[in-house]
C-alpha positions in Angstrom: -38.4 260.0 -42.8 -41.1 260.3 -45.5 -44.2 262.0 -44.2 -46.1 262.7 -47.4 -47.8 260.2 -49.7 -47.0 262.6 -52.6 -43.3 261.8 -52.2 -41.8 260.5 -55.5 -40.5 257.3 -53.9 -44.0 256.5 -52.6 -45.6 257.3 -56.0 -43.3 255.0 -57.7 -43.9 252.2 -55.1 -47.7 252.6 -55.7 -47.2 252.3 -59.4 -45.2 249.1 -59.0 -48.1 247.7 -56.9 -50.8 248.7 -59.3 -49.3 248.3 -62.8 -47.8 245.2 -64.3 -46.4 247.2 -67.1 -44.4 249.3 -64.6 -43.1 246.1 -62.9 -41.9 244.7 -66.3 -40.4 248.0 -67.4 -38.4 248.5 -64.2 -37.7 244.8 -63.4 -39.0 245.4 -59.9 -41.8 244.1 -57.7 -43.2 244.7 -54.2 -43.1 242.4 -51.2 -45.0 243.3 -48.0 -44.4 241.9 -44.5 -41.4 240.7 -42.4 -42.1 237.0 -43.1 -42.5 237.4 -46.8 -39.3 239.5 -47.0 -37.4 236.9 -45.1 -38.5 234.1 -47.5 -37.6 236.4 -50.4 -34.1 237.0 -49.1 -33.6 233.3 -48.3 -34.5 232.5 -51.9 -31.7 234.7 -53.2 -33.7 237.7 -54.3 -32.1 241.2 -53.9 -33.8 244.0 -52.2 -33.5 247.5 -53.8 -35.3 249.5 -51.2 -37.1 248.8 -47.9 -39.8 251.2 -46.7 -39.9 250.8 -42.9 -42.4 252.3 -40.4 -40.2 252.4 -37.2 -43.3 252.4 -34.9 -44.3 249.0 -36.3 -41.0 247.4 -37.4 -38.9 248.2 -34.4 -35.2 249.0 -34.1 -33.8 245.6 -35.3 -33.4 245.5 -39.1 -31.8 242.3 -40.3 -31.6 243.5 -43.9 -28.7 243.2 -46.4 -26.3 246.1 -46.0 -26.7 247.2 -49.6 -30.4 247.7 -49.2 -31.6 251.3 -49.2 -33.7 251.7 -46.0 -36.3 254.6 -46.0 -38.3 255.4 -42.9 -41.9 256.3 -43.4 -44.5 257.8 -41.1 -47.5 255.7 -40.0 -49.9 257.6 -42.3 -47.6 256.8 -45.3 -47.3 253.2 -44.3 -51.0 252.9 -44.1 -51.2 254.1 -47.7 -48.6 251.6 -49.1 -49.6 248.6 -47.0 -52.5 246.4 -48.2 -53.1 244.7 -44.9 -52.4 245.1 -41.2 -50.1 242.9 -39.2 -47.2 243.1 -41.7 -44.7 244.3 -39.2 -44.1 247.7 -40.8 -42.0 246.8 -43.9 -42.7 247.0 -47.6 -39.8 246.2 -49.9 -39.0 246.8 -53.5 -37.3 243.7 -54.9 -35.3 243.1 -58.1 -37.0 240.7 -60.4 -35.3 237.4 -61.1 -36.4 235.5 -64.2 -36.4 231.7 -64.1 -36.7 229.3 -67.0 -37.5 225.6 -67.2 -33.8 224.9 -67.6 -33.1 226.5 -64.3 -35.3 224.0 -62.4 -33.4 221.5 -60.2 -35.6 218.5 -60.0 -35.6 215.6 -57.5 -35.2 212.0 -58.6 -38.9 211.6 -58.8 -40.2 215.1 -59.3 -43.7 216.3 -58.5 -44.7 219.3 -60.6 -47.9 221.4 -60.8 -48.8 222.8 -64.2 -51.4 225.6 -64.5 -52.7 226.7 -67.9 -53.9 230.2 -68.4 -54.9 230.8 -64.8 -55.9 234.4 -64.5 -56.7 235.0 -60.8 -53.6 235.8 -58.8 -55.2 234.7 -55.6 -55.8 231.2 -57.0 -52.2 230.9 -58.2 -51.0 232.1 -54.8 -53.1 229.4 -53.0 -51.7 226.7 -55.4 -48.2 227.8 -54.5 -49.0 227.4 -50.8 -50.3 223.8 -51.4 -47.3 223.0 -53.6 -45.0 224.1 -50.7 -46.9 222.1 -48.2 -46.8 219.0 -50.4 -43.1 219.4 -51.2 -43.6 219.8 -54.9 -40.5 220.5 -57.0 -42.0 223.4 -59.0 -45.1 225.2 -60.3 -45.2 225.9 -64.0 -47.6 228.5 -65.3 -48.3 228.1 -69.0 -49.5 231.0 -71.1 -50.1 233.1 -67.9 -52.8 235.8 -67.8 -51.3 237.3 -64.7 -47.7 238.2 -64.0 -45.9 236.2 -61.3 -45.1 239.3 -59.3 -48.7 240.6 -58.9 -49.1 241.8 -55.3 -52.3 239.8 -54.8 -50.4 236.7 -55.8 -47.5 237.4 -53.5 -49.9 238.1 -50.6 -52.0 235.0 -51.1 -48.9 232.9 -51.5 -47.7 234.0 -48.0 -44.1 233.6 -49.1 -44.6 230.4 -51.1 -43.6 232.2 -54.3 -40.1 232.2 -52.9 -40.1 228.7 -51.4 -41.4 226.9 -54.5 -39.6 227.4 -57.9 -42.2 229.0 -60.2 -41.7 229.3 -64.0 -43.8 230.9 -66.7 -43.6 229.5 -70.2 -45.7 228.5 -73.2 -47.6 225.2 -73.3 -45.4 223.9 -76.1 -42.2 224.6 -74.1 -43.7 222.8 -71.0 -44.8 219.7 -72.9 -41.4 219.4 -74.5 -39.7 219.8 -71.2 -41.9 217.2 -69.4 -41.3 214.7 -72.2 -37.6 215.3 -72.3 -37.4 214.6 -68.5 -39.6 211.5 -68.6 -42.3 213.1 -66.4 -45.7 211.5 -66.7 -48.5 214.0 -67.6 -51.8 213.7 -65.7 -54.5 216.2 -66.9 -57.3 217.0 -64.6 -60.5 217.0 -66.7 -64.1 215.6 -66.5 -64.2 214.0 -70.0 -62.7 210.6 -70.7 -61.1 210.4 -67.3 -60.5 208.0 -64.4 -60.7 208.7 -60.6 -57.6 210.5 -59.4 -56.8 208.0 -56.7 -56.5 205.2 -59.3 -53.7 207.0 -61.1 -50.2 206.1 -60.0 -48.3 209.2 -58.8 -45.2 207.7 -57.2 -43.0 208.2 -60.2 -42.1 211.5 -61.9 -45.5 213.3 -62.2 -46.9 216.5 -63.6 -50.4 217.4 -62.5 -51.9 219.7 -65.1 -55.0 221.9 -64.5 -56.8 224.6 -66.4 -59.2 227.3 -65.6 -62.5 226.6 -63.9 -64.5 228.2 -66.8 -62.9 226.5 -69.8 -60.7 223.7 -68.4 -57.6 222.6 -70.4 -57.0 223.1 -74.1 -57.0 220.1 -76.5 -53.2 220.5 -76.7 -52.8 219.3 -73.1 -55.4 216.6 -73.4 -53.6 215.1 -76.4 -50.3 215.3 -74.6 -51.5 213.6 -71.5 -50.4 210.1 -70.4 -53.7 209.8 -68.3 -56.8 211.9 -67.7 -57.9 212.1 -64.0 -60.9 213.6 -62.2 -62.1 214.3 -58.7 -65.5 212.8 -58.1 -68.2 215.5 -57.9 -71.2 214.3 -55.9 -73.2 217.5 -55.8 -74.9 219.5 -58.4 -71.8 221.5 -59.5 -69.2 220.2 -61.8 -66.1 221.9 -60.8 -63.9 223.0 -57.8 -61.8 226.0 -57.3 -58.5 225.3 -59.0 -56.5 225.8 -55.8 -58.7 223.3 -54.0 -58.3 220.8 -56.8 -54.6 221.2 -56.8 -54.4 220.6 -53.0 -56.5 217.3 -53.3 -54.3 216.0 -56.2 -51.0 217.0 -54.6 -51.7 215.3 -51.4 -52.9 212.2 -53.2 -49.4 212.1 -54.7 -47.9 212.6 -51.2 -50.1 209.8 -49.8 -49.0 207.4 -52.5 -45.3 208.3 -52.1 -45.4 207.9 -48.3 -47.2 204.6 -48.6 -44.6 203.3 -51.0 -41.8 204.2 -48.6 -43.5 202.3 -45.8 
């Protein structure tokens, strides 16, 4: 039972939560909450250590037998947990790198591509929408945040483990999409058509950039079509996670209509 927040195990855990450089150096990241840990295990990730608060987690621990389980006192758990209601478990997980070649796509894949998205909360929300829409993958091009940022994992509520997520360069992604015959739809205001007029029943990649600068010219030139969401107010952009949800479920609507 660890009772002090100055314990070396706790200090290392906090470093993993706070520093991307530490996560990269150790090949480890942190997952908080029973549900998130279950999704993590189901996706084939390996736990190194589970920090458990017995008062919150209870006696039943359905964890892999090779996981090091360390009990922590409530005051220590309060220090390492970002939010309440996480059932008393914080796990240190071994990183697993995935490349574009690892993706297993359906016959008519639906992929979300995000270019240089820097807010981990936005990326986590996009992953949740991608999971809900049954997307094949989320590809993050030239990322400005690492995929194992704790804020991303929390906002994704497990979707980081249910939707394949790959980080790569823009050049690599464009080459991959062309090789697989996947139609590229870029979300942009300029020189674009309304999103519901674009066919999305075939292999489709929906590509979005940052709210501040949008997509680079490289993506605009590579696009098979430019699409936009009509903006009827005074502002000219939506949060990227909201835009992703709208476009993803338009693809879902078209595909379900085609089946009927």
